[in-house]
Structures are given as structure tokens and as C-alpha cells.
N, C-alpha and C positions, 0 to 999 in steps of 0.2 A: 504494500500500500504506500502511495506517495502522499506526502503531507507538506503543506506550505508553512514555512516558519515565519516568524515575525521579522526576519531579516531579508525576506524577499526572494530567496532562491527556492526552486522546487526540486527536492532531492529525496532519495530513499534513505531512511535511517539504517545505519549499520550497527551490528552488535559489537560489544567490546572486543570479543575474540577476533572478529573480522578486522577491526581497526588495528589491533596489535599485529595481525598478520600483514596487513597493508603496509604498515610502518616498517616492519622488518624487511619486506621485499623491496620497498623504496630505497632504503639505505644500502642494502646489499647490492642492488643494481647500479647505484650511482657512486659508491664509495671510491672506486678506482679513479674515475675521472676527477672527482672532487679533490683527491689527494695530489693531483698534478699541479694544483695551485696556479692554474692559468687564468688570467682575467678573461671573462667571457663577455664579449660585446653582444648585447641582446638585439635580435631583429624585431620587426614590428609585431609579428605573431606572438613571440615570447613576451614582449612588453605588454601586449594586451592581456595575456594570461596572468602575468605578475600583477598587473593593475587590479584585476578582479580579486585575486587572493588578498592583496593589500586592502582593498575596500572591505572585504569580509572581516579581516583582522580589526580594522577600524570600527566596523559595526558591532563586533563582539565587545570591544572595549566600551563603546557607547552604551550597549545594552546592560552591561554589568555596573556601570558607573553609579546609577541611583540606588543600587542595592548595597553598596559598600558603606558600612557605618559601624560604629562601636557595637560589639556583641556578636558579630558574625565570626565564623572561623575561616581560616585560609583554605580549609578543605571545601567549604561551601563555594568559595570562588573557583576552585578547581572544577567542581561539579558543574557550575554554571558554564564555564568556558568549554569544558568537554562536551556538554550536551548541545550547546549552541553550535559548536564546530561540526559535530556529527549531523545535526539537523539540517545543515546547509551543504551536505555532501562532501565535506572536507575532512582532513585528518589533522589532529593536533600534533604539530611537528616535535615538540619536546618529548612526547610519550615514548619511552624506551630508547630515546636517542642516547647512545653510549651508556645505557643502563639507567637513565633518568626515569624515576618512577611515576611522574605525574604529567598532566597535560598543560600546565602553566607554571611559571615561576612567580612566587610571591615573596618579596624581599622587604623586611621591616626594619626600620631604624638603623642599626649598625650593620645590617646585612647589605653588602654591596650588590650582589646578584646571586642567582641560582638558589634562592630560598625555596625549600620544598614545602608545599602545602601540607597542613596537618590538622586533624580534628581537635587537637589539643591547643592550637594557637588561636586564641580569641583576640580580635582587634580591640584595642583599648583606646580610650580618650587620650589624645596626645601623640598617638603613633603616626609615623609617616610610612607609607606603603608604596612599593613599586609592583605593578602587575605587568608581566611580560608575556605577550601572546604572539605565537607564530602559527599560522595555518598553512596547510598544503591543500590547494584547491586545483583539481585537474592537473596535478604534477608541479604546480608553481607555488612559490613561497611568498608569504607576506609577513613581515616582522615589525612589531611596534611595542613600546611600553609607555606607561604613564605613571605619574606619581599621584597619590591620594592623601589628603590630610584627613585624619580620622578625628572628627570632633574638633575641639579647640586645641591647637598645637602651640608650642612655645614660639615666640618671635624668632628665636635662633633657628628652629626647624623650618619655619615658614620662609625665612630668608634663603636658607640653603636650597629649598625646593624651587623658589623663584629664580635664583641665580643659575641653577642647573638648567632650567628651561631656557633662560637667556643664552647659556652656553650652546645649547642645541641649535637655537635659532641663528646665532652668530656663525656656527659651523656650517649650517645649511646655506647661509648667505655667500659662502665662499665657493659653492659648487657651481661651476660653469666651465665650458670648454676653455682650455688653455691654462687654467689654474692647476695647482698641484695639491697632492694630499697633505703636504706640509702646511699649506695655507689653512686648511680646515683645522688641523691640530693646533696650530699657533693661535688662531682666533679663540678657540676654546680655552686653551691654557692661559692666555693673557687675561681673559675675563675672569676666570676662576681665581687665579692667583692675585688679581687686583682686589679681591674680597678676602684674601687671606686663606683661601681654600686650596686643597691639593687635587690633582687629577690622577685617577687610578691608572697605573701602567700595566698591570697584570692582565687586564681585559680590554678588548678593543672592538670597534665596529668591524664590519666584514662585508665582502661581496655577498649577494644573495639573489634569489630568483629562481634559478634552476636547481640549486642545491641549498641546503640550510646555511652552510658556511663556505663561501667561495673566496678566492683572491679578489681584490687585495685586502690586507688588513688596514683598518682605518684607525690610526692612532689619534687620540684626543689631546695630544701634546706634540710639539715639533717646531721645526724651523721653516719660515715662509720661503716659498719658491723652491722647495725641495720635494723629492719623492715623485711618485708616478704622476704623469700628466693626465688630467681629466679629459675624456673624449665622449661624444654623444653615444648613448647606448650602454654606458656603465650603470649598473644598479648596485647600490650598497646601503648599509645601515650607518647612521651616525647615532651613537648612544653614549654620550659622556656620563661617566660615573665620577661624581665629585664628592669629596670628603671634607668635613670640617677640620679634621686633624690630619694625621699622616696618610700618605697614599699607600702605605704598605698593607698587605692583605694576609689574612690567615684563613685557611680552609678547615672547616669543622670535620669531625670524624665520619660524617655521612658521605664524605668525598665530594660534595657538591657546594654546600652553603659557604659562600665567601663573605667574611666579615672584616671590618676595619681592625687592624692590628691593635689599635689603642682604644677600641670601643666607641669611637666617635660616630656621629651620624653620617649617613651617606645617602645620596639621592641620584636618580638616573631618569632621563627621558630618552626616548628612541623613536626615530622615524626611518622608513625605507625611502630612499630618494633615487631618482633617475636623472642622469645628466642628459639634457636636451640640446638641441642645436644652438640655443642662445641662452641657456641658463639651467634651471633645475625644476623638476616636478616632484613635489612631495607626495609619494604614492599612498601613504597612510594618513594624510592630513584629513 
């Protein structure tokens, strides 16, 4: 039976076992080419497919936004994202990716990225939360994350979240043919450090679209006019992770959750962008 979801696509719902099998087959088939680390310039057909997946990712984040409030668990967020993804004929890219056990990443306060949803983690007044969603729709990837302020947060936390979003916007503003990757990183680093913050080095943005993680790596720090030149057809994420304290990272015993080494707050915003003939298209906007 086919069912129309509230996000607008007409698709057949898959069972959890079918989704797991699809994910395993997807990564097995594509791993060899992804490991070559070649920058893939997308053609018009591929861009159209990536654009649809990015729109779905955006719509999922839009759909869960009014539900996120004090008292819910991060496991509930995972369930919402998982069900919305499947209802629209897509696959949650994080699920079983290199053993990751959930369909979304939920990173709170000092967690930089890759926080694993849990029924035991209840959102509390004053938390800051990043929700990172990646969908695979018809074989194409769309990747984006947003910050959420849970109830009333401290002025310190609010400022970090705002400055981190500004860092993302300044990085995106550097995306145009002829500029280089170093221009993106420099714009982000300069703004973050002007506020006394640090830029995480251990995790970076990345090419995406046909695979989850493609070349090139997108550093959120750097030297202007250096690095790979941007050309039309490149698709990649910009996802600055900005810390109040040190940029150093510690990974918890679960092998995934990355936290600030000094326990300070961290924030992240992410978009998938396309280099166009005369600038940039933010595919997940």
C-alpha cells in the first residue's frame, strides 16, 4: 500500500530489516570508488537528484523543529527522523554507517558531533542541541544540521550558537568559481577567533552527493587563496564546529561521541552547497 506523507512524496514504507539491508548494499557497492578520494564534478542529472535529497533533509528538519522542547528524549528525535525518512522512500544515511547504531546524530552541549540518541537522555532547560540529518533518496545524499536552544539558555550559549551560524554563512559567502577552499576556512576561522572561540580541527566538511563522504575535505580553518580551486558542479558540506574553549577533542568509549576536551560548549551548523557558474546554491536552505 502506498501512503502520502506530510512531506509531499508518494512512496512505499519499508520495514526496518529492508532499510538495514539497503544501507549495507549501498555502502558495499560504493565503498571502492569513495575510497579513491577523487573530486566528483556533478552533471545536471546528478545535481537534480542531490537537490531532491537535500530538500527532503531540509523538510525533515523543518518537521521535527516544533517538536523539540524540554522533556523529550534524543531517542524520540531519532524515531521521528527515521520514520519521516522511510515514509518518503529514502534511507537514513547514518544507520549502520561504519557501525553507527542510529538514524540521526544528536549532539548536546559539550558534544561536538556524532552524539548517539538514547532513551535515557532527556532534553533539559538550558541545553543546546545539534541535530544532524542525512538522507539517501534514489541513491543521492542530502546532509544538513541545525542547532536548537532548549528553553531558556544562558547568554554564553546563545552567543556561541549565533556566532557559529554566522561562521557558516561567512563560509558559504566564499563559495564561487575561482575561489579556493582556503578562503572558506579562513573566513570561518577569522570570525570564530574574533569572538575568542576555537575551530575544531579533528572534523571537517566533505564532498557529498553520490556518496556520504567524498573528496575534498572542507577545513573550517586555513589560509586564503590556498587549496583546491572551486569549479561549477562541486557539491560539498560546510559544517563548522566551534568551541568556547579549546579545539581539542576527546572521543567517548562508545567510539562515536566526540566531546570538547575541556568540557566547554560546542555548536555546529551545516549546509550542503553547490558551486554554480556564478556563485553558490545552498541545496539544504
